[in-house]
C-alpha positions in Angstrom: 0.0 0.0 0.0 1.2 3.5 -0.8 2.3 5.7 2.1 2.5 9.1 0.3 -0.7 11.0 0.2 -0.8 11.6 -3.5 -0.1 8.0 -4.2 -3.0 7.0 -2.0 -5.3 9.3 -4.0 -4.0 8.1 -7.3 -4.7 4.4 -6.2 -8.3 5.4 -5.3 -8.7 7.1 -8.7 -7.3 4.2 -10.6 -9.8 1.8 -8.9 -12.8 4.1 -9.8 -11.6 4.5 -13.4 -11.0 0.8 -13.8 -14.5 0.0 -12.6 -16.0 2.6 -14.9 -14.1 1.4 -17.9 -15.0 -2.3 -17.3 -18.6 -1.2 -17.1 -18.5 0.6 -20.4 -16.7 -2.4 -22.1 -19.3 -4.8 -20.7 -22.1 -2.6 -22.1 -20.4 -2.7 -25.6 -20.0 -6.5 -25.5 -23.6 -7.0 -24.4 -24.9 -4.7 -27.1 -22.8 -6.4 -29.8 -23.9 -9.9 -28.6 -27.5 -8.8 -28.7 -27.0 -7.6 -32.3 -25.4 -10.8 -33.4 -28.2 -12.8 -31.8 -30.9 -10.7 -33.4 -29.7 -8.4 -36.2 -32.2 -5.5 -36.4 -32.0 -1.8 -36.9 -32.6 -1.2 -33.2 -29.9 -3.5 -31.9 -27.5 -2.1 -34.5 -28.2 1.5 -33.4 -27.7 0.4 -29.7 -24.3 -1.3 -30.4 -23.1 1.7 -32.4 -24.2 4.1 -29.7 -22.2 2.1 -27.1 -19.1 2.4 -29.3 -19.6 6.1 -29.7 -20.0 6.5 -25.9 -16.7 4.6 -25.4 -14.9 7.0 -27.8 -16.4 10.0 -26.1 -15.2 8.7 -22.7 -11.7 8.0 -24.2 -11.9 4.3 -23.7 -11.6 3.4 -27.4 -9.8 5.2 -30.2 -11.9 6.8 -32.9 -10.6 4.5 -35.7 -11.1 1.4 -33.6 -14.8 2.3 -33.1 -15.2 3.1 -36.8 -13.7 -0.3 -37.7 -16.1 -2.1 -35.3 -19.1 -0.1 -36.5 -18.2 -0.9 -40.1 -18.1 -4.6 -39.3 -21.5 -4.4 -37.6 -22.9 -2.6 -40.7 -21.5 -5.2 -43.0 -23.2 -7.9 -40.9 -26.5 -6.0 -40.9 -26.3 -5.6 -44.7 -25.7 -9.3 -45.2 -28.6 -10.1 -42.8 -30.9 -7.8 -44.9 -31.5 -5.3 -42.1 -33.4 -2.2 -43.2 -32.0 0.9 -41.5 -34.5 3.3 -39.8 -34.8 6.8 -41.2 -33.5 9.6 -38.9 -36.3 11.3 -37.0 
């Protein structure tokens, strides 16, 4: 265990960040699995939204999310999913 005050604070921050990051990653995996199980416009939008959130939070790089979203779109296209029009 750290003795220095700043190191103690840093350890606490690391634990909080790690838990938050794991939660976001779990949300991404859940959404992607839901999409693979039932490809639809709604599940596709949900999975892409989770990826965008991870980029905004700094958990994934922009190009990584773009690559994953592209792969999801390709799967959706092959499954014959019709995309919903923007409201």
